[in-house]
N, C-alpha and C positions, 0 to 999 in steps of 0.2 A: 466664516468660510468653512465648508465641509472638507474634511480630510479625505483624500482619494486613497481608498484601500486597494484599488485595482492597479497596483504597481508591479513591475516585473521583479522576479526574485533575482537578487544579485549573487552571481556565483561566488562561493566562498563565504557567504554571510550567515549560513545556517549552522545548526549544531552538527550536522553530518558532513560538514565541508571538508573534513580531513579524511573521509572515507572515499577512496577512489571509486568512481562510478562502475567500472567493470567488476570490482570486487563486490560491491553491493548487489549488482545484478546477478552475479554468480551465486552469492549466498541465498538470495531470494529464490532463484531457480532451483538450487540444490534442496532447499527446504520444501519447496512445492513438489518437486519430483519425488523426494523421499516420502512425503506425506501421502502422495497418490500411490506410490509403490507399496508402502507398508499397509495401508488401509486399516480398518478397524479403529479401535480407540486411540492408539498411538498416532496413526496417520491423521485422524481427525483432530487430535490435540496439536500436532505440528501445523496443520492447515489453519486451525483456529487461532493459534498464536500469530501466524502470518496475517490472517484477516484482522486481528486486533492491531497489528503494526500498520497495516494499510489504513485502517480506520483512524488511527491516531495521526498519521501523516495527512490524511484528508481533512480531519478536523482542524489541524494546525494551519493548513494552507487555504482553507475554505474562503476567507475574505479576499484573498489575492486572485482567486480563480474566476474566469469568465463563466457565464452560465453553461455554455457548451462543454467546457472542460469539467465542470461540476457533474454534468450528466454522464459524461464518459467515465469519470472516476467512480461515481456511485454505481454505474453499470458493472465495472470491473470488480468492485467490492461485492456486489450481489452475486456475480458468477462465482467468485471465490467462496462465498458462503454456501452456495448451492453445491459446489464440488465438495466442500467440507462435509455437508450433510450426507452426500451420496456415498462417501467412503466408509460410513459407519456400517 
């Protein structure tokens, strides 16, 4: 019998379960805005670190995502990488 990898994520079961969602959102938003505002090498570095974090989360959750969710998340990552390159 094949194991079903497409299961829903259980709230509180992941490594980031102790981080409140609003705090995580605020931190990501602050890093993004700071990177865009600073521009240059420092801004690109901040946005690059954010893109690496997004890529790590995408790679971790990939087996659990539906194909449409994968496409959307890869698109978001691509836009973030384009913004990172544009601030240089």
